[in-house]
N, C-alpha and C positions, 0 to 999 in steps of 0.2 A: 268353511270353503271345501268343496270337493277336491280330493287329492289329484285326480286326473286333470281337473281345471287348473289347479295350482301349478302342476308340472308344465302344462301347455303355456301358461302365462309366463313362467320363468324362462322357458325355452324361447318364447317370442321376444321377451325383453332382452335376453342375452344375445340372441341372434341379431336383432335390430341394432343393439348397441355395438356389437362387433363390427357390423357393416359400416357404421358411422365412424368408429375408431379406425377401421381400415382406410376409409377416405382420408382421414386426417394423417394417417401414417404415410400415405402417398405424398401429401404436402411436405411432411417432415423429412422423408428420405430425399426428395428432390431438393429441398432447401439445403440440407447438409451437403449433398453432392455438388451443389452450386456455390458452396462456401458462404451461405447465408446463415447467420447465427439464429438459433431458435431458443427463446427464453423459457418457454413452458410447453409441455405436452400434457394436456389434461384428459383423463378418462372420466367421462361424465361432465356435467355442466356445474359451474359454481353455484352455491358457495363451496369452498374447499373443505374436505374432511381432513386430509393430511398430505404431506409431501412424502412420496414413496422413496425416491432417491434422486440424486443428481448425477448426470452423465455428460461429459464433454460440454459443460456449460448450460445444459438443458435440465430444468426441473421437471420431473415426472410426478404428477399429482393425481390424487383420487378425489372426486367431487361428489356432491350429494345427489344431483339429478342424474339418474342412470342412463337415460336415453340419449346418448351422444358422446361427443368428445370435441376437443379443439386443439389447434396449434397456434401459439403466439410467437410469430417471428419477431426478432429485434427490429425496431423501427418499421413496423408494418405499414404505417400510414404517414411516416415522416421521412422524406428524402434527405433531411439534414443529419440523420443518425447514420454514422459511418458503419459499414458492415451489415446494415439492415436491409430488409426486403425492398422498401420503397426507394432506397439509394442504389439498388442493383440495376443492371441494364434491363431494357424492356424484354429482351429475349429470356433472361433469367427469370423475371417475374412471370412471363408467359409459361415457362416450363413448370415453375412451382405451382401456379394456379391450375394448370391442366392436369398435373400429376394426381390430384385427389380423385376427380372423376375417372381418370384412366385406371386408377387402382380398383375402383368399383367395377368397371367393365371387365377388367382382368379376373377379378374374384368371381364375377357373374359367369364368365366362361369356365373357370375352374369348378364352380358348383355344378354347372351344366354337365361337365365331363363326368363328375361323380354321379350325377343323377342318371344320365343315359347309360353309363357303365353298370350301375347297380340294377337298373331296370332290364337291361338286355334288349333283345329284339323280338317282335312278335313273330311267331311261327303260324302264318295264316292258313297253312294247309291242314292244320289240326284244329278241331272245334271242341272247346271245353264248355262244360256247364258251370256257370259262375253262381247262379242262384236258382232255387226251385220254389215256386209259390205253393203255399199250403193248399191242399184240396184240388190241385191241378192234375191233369192226366199224367204228367211226368212224376208228380209226387205219389200218386196212387200206384204207379208202375215201379216205384222204388228207386227212381233215378235221384242221384245226389250231386251236390256241388263237387267239382273235381273230376267227374266222369267225362271221358272223351267219347263223343259220338262217332261211330265208325261207319254204320250203314243204315239206310232206310229202304225197306223192301228190296234188299239185296244190292242196292246201288251205293257205291262208296261215297262217303261224305268227305270232301277235301276243301270245303270253304263254307262260311256261314251263308253265303248267297245260295249255294246248292242245297243246303239243309232247309232253308226257308222255302225254296221253290218246291222241293219234294213234299214238305208238309202242306203247303198251300194247295198242291195238286191232289192231295188226299184228304181234304177237309171233310169232317164228319164220316170218314171211312177208317176202318181199323188198319193200322200199319204195324209192321214188324221193325222195331228199332234195335240195333245192336250197339252197345257201348262198352268201353274198356275201363275197368276199375282195377288199378294196379296192373297185374299180369293176367287178370281174368276177363274173358269176353262174356258178356251177358246179353241175352236176347229177351226182349219184352214186347208185349202187345199193348197198344194204346190207340185212342181215337182223338185226333186233333179237333178242337172246337171251332165252330164258325157260326156266329161270331163269338169271340172269347170275352170274358169279363173285362171291365175297364182296367187299363194299365197292365194287362197281361197279354201274352202271345197265345197262339193256338194250343200249345202244349204246356204253357206256363213256366218257361225258363228264361233266364238271362244268359246270353252266350258271351264267350270270350275266347282268347287264344293263349296257349302256353308261350313262355318266353325262352329264348336261347341266349347264352352269353355272347357278347360282342367284344371286339378288340378296342384298346384304348384309342387307336387311331380313328376308328369309326365313331367312338364316343366323342372325341374332340371335334370331328367334322360336324357332327349333329349339334354339339353345343354351340359352335360358331354360327351355324345356320339358325339355331334357336335364338341366339343373342341378336343376330341381324334382324330377325323377324320381330323381336320385341322392340328393338330400336325403331324399326319402320312403323310399327303400330303406334308408338308414342308420338312420333313426329307427324303421322298422318291423322291422328285423332282430332285435332282442331278442325281440319278440313272436312273430315267425315261428319263432325257435329254440325258445321255450318251448312253442309249439303244435305243434311237430314238422314245420312246413312247410319249415324250413331245416335242413340237416345241420350237425353241428358243424364239418366241414371247410369248408363254405361260409361260416360265420360266424367262422372262425378269424382271430385278429389275427396279422398278420405283421410282421416287423421289416425291417431294411434288406435282408438277403439275400433274404427272401421277396418283397419288392417288386421287387428286381432280377431275380429268376427270372421274375416276371410280365412285367416290362418287356422281357425278351428274347423273349417270345412274342407281344407285341402288334404289330399291323401299323402303328399310328399313335401315335407319341410324343405328338402333340397331345392325342389322346383320353386317353392314360394320365395325363398331367400335369393335364389338366382334371379327371379323377376324383380324383386325389390332392389337388389344390388345394381342391376342394369338400369332400373328407373332412377336410382340415386345418381348414377353416373351421367345419364342423359339430361335429367332435369337440372342438375347443377351446372350444365353447360348452356342452359337457356340464357339469352342476353338480358337478364333481369338484375338490376342493381342489388348489391349485397351478396348475390350468388357468384360463384367462380366465373360463370359465363359473362355476367355483367362487368366484372373486373377486367376480364380478358378484352371485352369490347372497348373499354376505355384505354387500353394499352395500344390497340391497333393504330390509332392516329399517330402515336409516337413512332411506331415502326414504319408506317407508310409515308408520313410527312416530316418526321424528325422534329415534331413539335409536341411537347407533353402538355396534357390538360393540367392546369394548376392544381396542386394537391388539395387546396382548400375547397375547390369546386368538386373534385373527385370524392373527397371525404363527405361533403354535404350530400352528394347524390347517393352514396352508399348508406348514409345515416337515414335518409328519407326512405330508401328502398328497404332497409332492414326493419324500420318501424312498420311500414306497410306489410312486410312479410310476416312479422310477428302478429299483427292484427288479423291477417288472413289465416294464419295457423290457429289462432284462438277461435275464429269463426268456424273453420272447418272442423275442429275438434268438438266444438259445442254442437254442431249439426249432427255429428255421429251419435249423440245422445238424444237430441230433440227429434231428429228424423233419421233413424238407423238405416243403414244401407240394406237393400233388399237383395239377398243372395239366392240365385236360382237353385 
C-alpha cells in the first residue's frame, strides 16, 4: 500500500470517527446535565475490545468497528426504568436527542472558522501566476508560478479581468509584460495565441490571487454563512432533484468509499470535515424512524396533546426504521464499488 494513500485513509477514518463520537458526546453531555444516567459510552461499534474505564456510573468502552460510536442511556426504550431516558419528561428527551445533531453543527462551525482563518482572504487587486503550461508563450518567456503580473504594455494590471482584456485586445501581437518575482521587476516580450491550444489560455497560464490574513471575527462570520449555505443546500436538494435542477449523480447518496474518493480529491481536509459534520447534524434531524429526528417527531404529540405514543409502538417503529436504514446503508456502500461516484 502506498504510504501517502495509507496516511490519507487513516486521516479519513480518524476524522469521520471523531465526528460520529462528537455526535454521541452531545447526547452524553445533555443526558448527564439533565440527570439521565448513561450506562455506556462506546468508541467504535461492538463487539467490544475492552472497557477503558468507568466514570460516574458510565462505562467507557473501545469497540472493534472504528467508524462510529454510541451512547447507551439507562432505560432508553423502557419508561418503567427509573432514572432512565424513556422515563424522563418529553422536554428532557427532546433536549438529549437534539444535542447530538447540535454538537455536529457546532463542530462544523468551529472547523469552518479554522478553515477560513487559515486560508485568509483573497487580495483581488493582485494577480499571481498559479501554473504555467509547458511550451506556452509564458513558459518560453521565463514566467514561473508565483510571479505577480504588474503591467501589460504599460497599463497597470489590478484584476484578472483587466489582464484578460489586455491580452485579448493584443491577440497574435507582441506585448510587453512586466512581472514581479520577489523584489525584482522583470520585463519580457511575448505573443498571445489566438486560438490557443485546447485547455490553455492565450499565454498559457492559470491565474490566482494572493491571500491576506483575516480576523477571527470575520472567519466566524464566514463560517456561519458557509454553514447556513450548506444546510440550505441539503434541505433544497430533494426539491432541486424533483424539478430537474439537480442531476441524479449530484444528489446521489454515497457511502464510506464514496466519501473517501471525494476526500482524496479535496484540497482542504478542514473544509471536507466541516461539510460532513454539518451533513451529519442536518440528516440526523430528518424525521426518519431510528434517527434522532424520527425520535423527536414521536415525542411531539406528547408535548402538544399530552398523550404519549405507547412505547411498544414507538419501539416497533424504530426497529423497522433501523432495519431499513441498515439495508439502505448496505446498498449505498455496495453501489460505491459497483458504480463508483464520478468526481469532476
